[in-house]
C-alpha positions in Angstrom: 0.2 -0.2 0.0 1.4 3.6 -0.8 0.2 6.9 0.4 -1.6 8.8 -2.2 -0.6 11.9 -1.5 3.0 10.7 -1.8 2.5 9.0 -5.5 1.1 12.4 -6.9 4.0 14.7 -6.2 4.7 15.9 -9.7 1.7 14.7 -11.4 0.4 18.2 -12.2 -3.0 18.6 -10.6 -5.0 21.3 -11.0 -7.8 20.5 -9.0 -8.6 17.7 -6.4 -12.0 16.5 -5.1 -11.8 14.3 -1.8 -8.8 13.5 0.5 -5.0 12.6 -0.8 -3.8 11.4 2.8 -5.4 7.7 2.3 -3.8 5.0 1.7 -3.9 3.1 -2.0 -3.0 -0.3 -3.6 -2.1 -0.5 -7.3 -2.4 2.2 -10.2 -4.2 1.0 -13.2 -4.8 2.6 -16.8 -6.9 -0.3 -17.7 -10.7 -0.3 -16.0 -10.7 -3.9 -16.1 -7.6 -4.6 -13.9 -8.8 -2.0 -11.3 -9.7 -4.0 -8.1 -10.2 -2.4 -4.3 -8.6 0.4 -3.3 -6.8 1.1 -6.6 -6.2 4.6 -9.0 -7.4 4.2 -12.2 -5.8 7.2 -14.4 -8.3 7.8 -17.5 -5.9 7.6 -20.3 -7.2 9.2 -23.9 -6.2 6.2 -26.5 -6.4 6.6 -30.5 -9.3 4.0 -30.0 -11.0 4.0 -26.8 -11.3 6.7 -24.2 -10.3 6.0 -20.1 -13.1 9.0 -19.3 -15.8 6.8 -20.5 -15.1 4.0 -17.7 -14.3 6.0 -14.6 -17.9 4.6 -13.4 -17.0 1.2 -14.0 -13.6 2.1 -12.5 -14.9 3.2 -9.0 -17.5 0.5 -9.2 -14.8 -2.2 -9.1 -13.2 -0.4 -5.7 -11.1 2.2 -7.4 -10.7 4.8 -4.4 -9.1 7.4 -6.5 -9.6 8.5 -9.9 -7.0 10.5 -12.1 -8.8 12.6 -14.7 -8.4 15.6 -17.4 -12.1 16.2 -17.2 -14.3 15.6 -13.7 -17.2 13.5 -14.1 -20.2 14.9 -13.5 -21.2 12.5 -10.5 -18.6 12.5 -7.4 -18.7 9.3 -5.5 -18.0 10.1 -1.9 -15.2 8.1 -0.5 -13.3 8.8 -4.1 -10.7 11.3 -4.3 -10.7 12.7 -8.0 -7.6 14.7 -9.1 -8.0 16.5 -12.4 -4.9 16.7 -14.4 -3.4 18.2 -17.8 -2.0 15.6 -19.2 -3.3 11.9 -17.8 -0.3 10.6 -20.1 2.2 12.4 -18.1 0.5 12.0 -15.0 0.7 8.5 -15.4 4.4 8.3 -16.4 5.4 10.3 -13.2 2.9 8.9 -10.7 4.3 5.1 -12.3 7.8 6.3 -11.0 6.4 7.5 -7.6 4.6 4.3 -6.6 7.8 2.2 -7.7 10.2 4.9 -5.9 11.7 6.5 -8.7 13.8 3.2 -10.0 15.7 5.2 -12.9 17.7 7.1 -10.4 19.0 4.0 -8.9 20.8 2.6 -11.9 22.4 4.3 -15.4 19.5 4.2 -17.5 20.4 4.7 -21.3 17.6 5.7 -24.1 18.3 4.8 -27.7 16.2 6.3 -30.1 15.9 6.2 -34.1 14.1 5.1 -36.7 16.7 1.5 -37.3 19.3 0.0 -35.1 17.1 0.2 -31.6 17.4 -3.1 -31.0 20.2 -3.6 -32.4 22.1 -1.1 -30.4 20.2 -1.9 -27.1 20.7 -5.6 -27.0 24.2 -5.8 -27.9 25.2 -3.1 -25.0 23.6 -5.1 -22.6 25.2 -8.2 -23.8 28.9 -6.1 -24.1 28.2 -4.9 -20.7 27.0 -8.6 -19.1 30.4 -9.9 -20.7 32.5 -6.9 -19.0 31.5 -8.1 -15.7 28.0 -6.3 -14.6 24.5 -7.0 -14.0 22.4 -5.3 -16.6 18.9 -4.7 -17.7 17.5 -4.2 -21.5 13.7 -2.8 -22.7 13.6 -3.3 -26.0 11.3 -4.4 -28.9 12.1 -8.1 -28.6 12.4 -8.4 -24.8 12.5 -7.2 -21.2 15.8 -8.5 -19.4 16.4 -8.0 -15.4 19.8 -9.3 -15.5 19.8 -12.8 -16.6 16.0 -13.0 -16.3 13.6 -12.7 -19.3 10.3 -10.9 -19.8 8.1 -10.9 -22.5 7.3 -7.8 -24.2 5.2 -6.2 -27.2 6.0 -2.8 -27.2 9.2 -1.5 -28.4 8.4 1.1 -25.5 6.1 -0.3 -23.0 3.5 1.5 -20.9 4.7 3.6 -17.7 3.6 1.3 -15.6 5.2 -1.7 -16.9 8.7 0.5 -17.4 8.8 1.3 -13.8 8.1 -2.0 -12.9 10.8 -3.8 -14.1 13.6 -0.7 -13.6 12.2 -1.3 -9.8 13.3 -5.1 -10.3 16.4 -4.0 -11.5 17.1 -1.9 -9.2 16.0 -4.6 -6.3 18.7 -6.9 -8.5 21.5 -4.6 -8.2 21.6 -3.7 -12.2 24.2 -1.2 -12.8 23.3 -0.3 -16.5 19.5 -0.4 -18.6 19.3 -0.3 -22.2 16.2 0.5 -23.6 15.1 1.2 -26.8 12.4 4.7 -27.1 10.2 4.8 -30.2 8.9 8.1 -31.0 5.0 6.7 -30.1 7.0 6.3 -26.6 7.4 10.0 -26.2 4.4 11.2 -27.5 2.7 9.1 -25.3 4.7 10.4 -22.3 5.5 6.7 -21.4 9.3 7.5 -20.5 8.7 10.9 -19.1 10.0 11.1 -15.5 12.4 8.5 -16.3 16.5 9.8 -15.3 18.5 9.2 -18.5 22.2 8.9 -18.3 22.6 9.4 -21.4 20.5 9.0 -24.9 21.6 7.6 -28.7 20.5 9.1 -31.7 20.7 6.2 -34.7 19.3 7.5 -38.1 16.0 9.2 -39.2 14.0 7.8 -42.3 10.7 6.7 -43.5 8.1 5.4 -41.0 5.5 6.1 -38.5 3.4 8.6 -40.7 0.6 7.2 -40.4 1.0 8.1 -36.5 2.6 11.6 -36.5 1.4 12.5 -39.8 4.4 14.7 -41.0 8.4 13.9 -40.9 9.1 17.0 -39.1 6.7 15.9 -36.6 8.2 12.3 -36.6 11.6 14.1 -35.7 10.5 16.4 -33.2 9.1 14.0 -31.2 12.7 12.0 -31.3 14.2 15.5 -30.3 12.2 15.8 -27.3 14.1 12.6 -25.5 17.2 14.8 -25.9 15.3 18.4 -25.2 14.6 16.8 -21.7 18.4 15.1 -20.5 19.6 17.0 -17.4 23.0 18.5 -17.8 24.3 15.1 -15.9 23.8 12.8 -18.7 25.5 12.5 -22.1 23.5 13.0 -25.7 25.0 10.9 -28.3 24.3 11.5 -31.7 24.9 10.0 -35.6 25.8 13.0 -37.3 26.1 11.4 -41.0 22.1 11.5 -40.3 21.3 14.7 -41.5 18.8 15.0 -38.6 22.0 14.1 -36.1 22.8 17.8 -35.5 19.4 18.9 -35.1 18.7 16.2 -32.3 21.5 18.0 -30.3 20.4 21.4 -30.6 18.6 22.5 -27.7 19.8 19.6 -25.4 21.4 20.9 -21.9 23.6 17.5 -21.9 27.2 17.0 -23.0 26.9 16.5 -26.7 28.8 13.7 -28.5 29.0 13.0 -32.1 29.9 9.6 -33.7 30.2 8.9 -37.9 31.8 7.2 -40.6 32.0 9.9 -43.2 32.1 13.1 -41.3 34.4 14.8 -38.5 33.2 13.7 -35.3 34.4 12.5 -31.3 34.0 8.9 -32.3 34.9 7.5 -36.2 35.2 4.2 -37.9 36.2 3.3 -40.8 35.2 -0.1 -43.0 38.5 -1.7 -44.2 37.5 -5.1 -45.5 33.7 -6.7 -45.7 32.8 -10.4 -45.8 29.8 -12.6 -45.4 30.8 -13.5 -42.3 32.1 -10.0 -41.1 33.8 -7.1 -41.7 37.0 -5.4 -40.5 36.8 -1.9 -38.8 39.2 0.6 -37.6 37.9 2.5 -34.2 39.9 5.1 -32.6 43.2 3.8 -35.0 42.9 -0.2 -33.8 41.7 -2.6 -36.1 39.1 -5.5 -34.8 37.3 -7.7 -36.9 33.0 -8.2 -36.3 30.9 -10.9 -37.3 28.3 -8.2 -37.7 28.5 -7.0 -41.6 27.0 -3.8 -43.3 27.8 0.0 -42.8 24.5 0.0 -41.0 26.3 -2.5 -38.5 29.3 -0.1 -38.3 27.5 2.6 -37.4 25.8 0.5 -34.7 29.2 -1.0 -33.6 30.3 3.1 -33.3 27.5 4.1 -31.2 28.3 0.9 -28.7 31.9 1.5 -28.6 31.2 5.3 -28.3 28.2 4.6 -25.5 30.6 2.4 -23.3 33.5 4.8 -23.3 30.7 7.5 -22.4 29.6 5.3 -19.6 33.5 4.3 -17.9 34.4 1.2 -19.7 38.5 0.9 -20.8 38.6 1.2 -24.2 40.9 -1.3 -25.0 38.4 -3.8 -23.3 35.4 -2.3 -25.0 37.3 -3.2 -28.7 38.1 -6.8 -27.3 34.2 -7.3 -26.4 32.8 -5.8 -29.3 35.0 -8.6 -31.8 33.3 -11.5 -29.7 29.0 -9.8 -30.6 26.8 -12.2 -32.2 24.4 -11.0 -34.4 20.9 -9.8 -32.4 18.0 -12.7 -33.4 16.2 -11.2 -36.9 18.7 -8.7 -37.7 21.2 -10.0 -40.9 20.6 -13.8 -39.6 21.5 -15.7 -42.3 22.7 -19.8 -43.2 23.9 -21.4 -46.7 21.9 -24.5 -47.4 23.5 -27.2 -48.8 22.8 -26.8 -52.1 24.9 -23.1 -51.6 22.1 -21.0 -51.4 22.2 -18.0 -49.0 19.4 -17.3 -46.6 19.0 -14.5 -44.6 16.3 -13.1 -42.6 15.9 -9.2 -41.7 13.2 -6.8 -40.0 14.1 -4.4 -42.0 10.1 -3.2 -42.3 11.3 0.6 -43.6 12.4 1.9 -46.9 15.7 2.6 -45.4 16.8 -0.4 -43.3 15.3 -2.3 -46.8 17.9 -0.4 -48.8 20.8 -1.1 -46.0 20.4 -4.2 -46.5 20.0 -4.9 -49.8 23.2 -2.5 -50.3 25.5 -4.2 -48.2 24.1 -7.7 -50.1 24.6 -6.1 -53.7 28.5 -5.0 -51.6 29.1 -8.6 -51.4 27.9 -10.4 -54.1 30.3 -10.9 -57.2 27.9 -10.0 -60.0 27.2 -14.0 -61.2 24.0 -14.6 -58.2 20.6 -13.4 -58.1 19.4 -11.7 -55.1 15.6 -12.6 -54.5 13.6 -10.2 -52.3 10.5 -11.4 -50.4 9.1 -8.4 -48.5 5.9 -7.1 -47.3 4.7 -4.4 -45.7 2.3 -4.1 -42.6 -1.5 -3.9 -42.4 -3.2 -0.3 -40.3 0.1 1.3 -40.5 2.2 4.2 -42.6 0.7 3.7 -46.3 3.0 6.4 -48.1 6.0 3.8 -47.5 4.3 0.6 -49.4 5.4 2.2 -53.0 8.9 3.3 -51.9 9.5 -0.3 -50.6 8.2 -1.6 -54.0 10.6 0.6 -55.5 13.2 -0.3 -53.4 12.8 -4.3 -53.7 12.3 -5.0 -57.2 15.1 -1.9 -58.6 17.5 -3.7 -56.1 16.5 -7.1 -56.6 16.7 -9.9 -59.3 13.9 -10.7 -58.8 11.1 -9.7 -55.9 8.3 -11.2 -54.3 5.9 -9.4 -52.6 3.8 -10.6 -49.9 1.7 -10.6 -46.4 3.3 -9.3 -43.6 1.1 -8.7 -40.5 -2.2 -7.6 -42.6 -4.2 -6.9 -39.5 -7.4 -5.6 -40.8 -6.2 -5.0 -44.3 -6.9 -6.8 -47.2 -3.3 -7.8 -48.3 -4.0 -8.0 -51.8 -4.7 -4.3 -51.3 -1.2 -3.3 -49.6 0.3 -5.4 -52.1 -1.2 -3.5 -55.0 0.2 -0.3 -53.1 3.8 -1.6 -53.4 3.1 -2.6 -56.9 2.4 0.9 -57.6 6.2 1.8 -57.0 7.3 -0.1 -59.4 9.2 1.1 -62.2 7.9 -0.4 -65.9 11.5 -1.9 -66.5 11.4 -4.0 -63.1 7.5 -5.1 -63.3 8.7 -8.4 -65.0 10.9 -9.0 -61.9 8.1 -9.3 -59.3 5.6 -11.4 -58.1 3.0 -11.2 -55.9 2.1 -14.2 -53.6 -0.6 -13.4 -50.9 0.4 -16.4 -48.7 3.6 -16.0 -47.2 4.7 -19.4 -46.3 4.2 -19.7 -50.2 5.9 -16.7 -51.0 9.0 -18.1 -49.3 8.8 -21.9 -50.9 8.9 -19.8 -54.3 11.8 -17.9 -53.6 13.8 -20.9 -52.7 12.4 -22.8 -55.8 13.7 -19.9 -57.9 17.3 -19.5 -56.5 20.1 -21.6 -58.0 23.3 -22.6 -56.0 25.3 -19.3 -55.0 22.0 -17.4 -55.0 21.0 -14.9 -52.4 17.3 -15.1 -50.7 16.4 -12.4 -48.3 13.2 -12.3 -46.6 12.6 -9.3 -44.9 9.9 -7.4 -42.8 10.0 -9.6 -40.0 13.4 -10.7 -38.4 12.3 -11.9 -34.7 8.9 -11.7 -34.8 7.0 -15.5 -34.4 3.7 -14.9 -35.9 1.6 -13.3 -38.6 -1.5 -10.9 -37.8 -4.6 -10.9 -39.6 -7.9 -9.5 -38.2 -6.7 -9.3 -34.7 -5.5 -13.3 -34.6 -1.9 -13.9 -34.5 -0.8 -17.6 -36.0 2.2 -19.0 -35.5 4.9 -17.4 -38.2 8.6 -18.0 -37.7 10.5 -16.3 -41.2 13.9 -17.8 -40.3 12.4 -22.1 -39.5 10.1 -21.2 -42.5 12.9 -20.4 -45.4 15.0 -23.5 -43.7 12.7 -25.7 -44.0 11.8 -25.0 -47.4 15.1 -25.1 -48.5 15.7 -28.5 -46.3 13.0 -29.9 -48.9 14.1 -28.1 -52.4 14.5 -32.0 -53.7 11.8 -34.0 -51.9 
């Protein structure tokens, strides 16, 4: 139990009806979870408005209600707390409820269109190898040192974040690396957290279904840096044209990294192969199993972050050379027919282009590149023709297929992808709605030494259609299809 007035500190109250000097149990923003003596925070969502469920929460036993508009009927014995922004209030209340756990460890936020999961996961792995207790909050999972917890959002809700940061604090975790999405920033999920630093990877076309304009998307990311304290560091990729924009108004220590520009941390790619690349960082050469320019940026960000957090540089370089690929990020194998299969999470135009640029830089020119790709339903439609153009332009064959169509007809999504294909590339494109069949077809088209890229889902192990998730793992599917080629 917590004293209500203690968890309200800094939540921005504009009006109070009732007693704040009472003990409360749990905090919820889902009225279905509310029990006796709980606090209910009425969040306005894109689909539902929590204010419509205040009465239900009270009937379920809520002792306090946090809202932006007081209801007409105020029930005796219930404390009503009016705030300007319930999302912001929830984040502050959640942090207070769990005793501000982010202050007990060094929390680093990673934001950008691509690379968040790779950078956060590899930082977690590197610091674990260095002997520290480490936490991770990512798209794939939440880790409290060695213990894994499932997650379904890139940036979880504020209660989930603080709950797990509290577990980390209890376990003596020293560092935590957390993906911070534009949705999470916009919905104030990361508000009230104490960041030791923040990393900007890059910015490209994504989430315009939600943010409407690229400028709004960029400025939402920038807010993470604007809100950093002066004791923190702000690390930005300045080869990206928005890299310096991120640093414009931050009070934190400004640090930069780049492959092409003058920066505080620089790297150079000396050699590339399918099984890795030779990098030069700080005049020291190292071999990494992670390939591609995009991974060179990721590894440089990791090196810079480790340095800013106090790790010894030579130890960091050694540990970087031992890092393995993150699941679903340029994950590959070579079949007995000498066909190279690559599974990657690339679900934005920039990410797809980066992966295909990497593949084309490694091929001799005699192999065919076959790309299987789709676009998610109920998401940014404007990127569909762009991804269709990139896949057809940079591959010998492109197969457009389903990728979590959600509530949209898969055929409509594929048609929008096809609209971006140039006339000279139309004969390269196949449309196969069934993703399993699309992968099988790619395998049948491939000859020895050819390269198949299955893009878009990466680590995901499901396909979502009309609210129903069915098991589907790209890596398992292509492995099985290639194993059964001649059966």
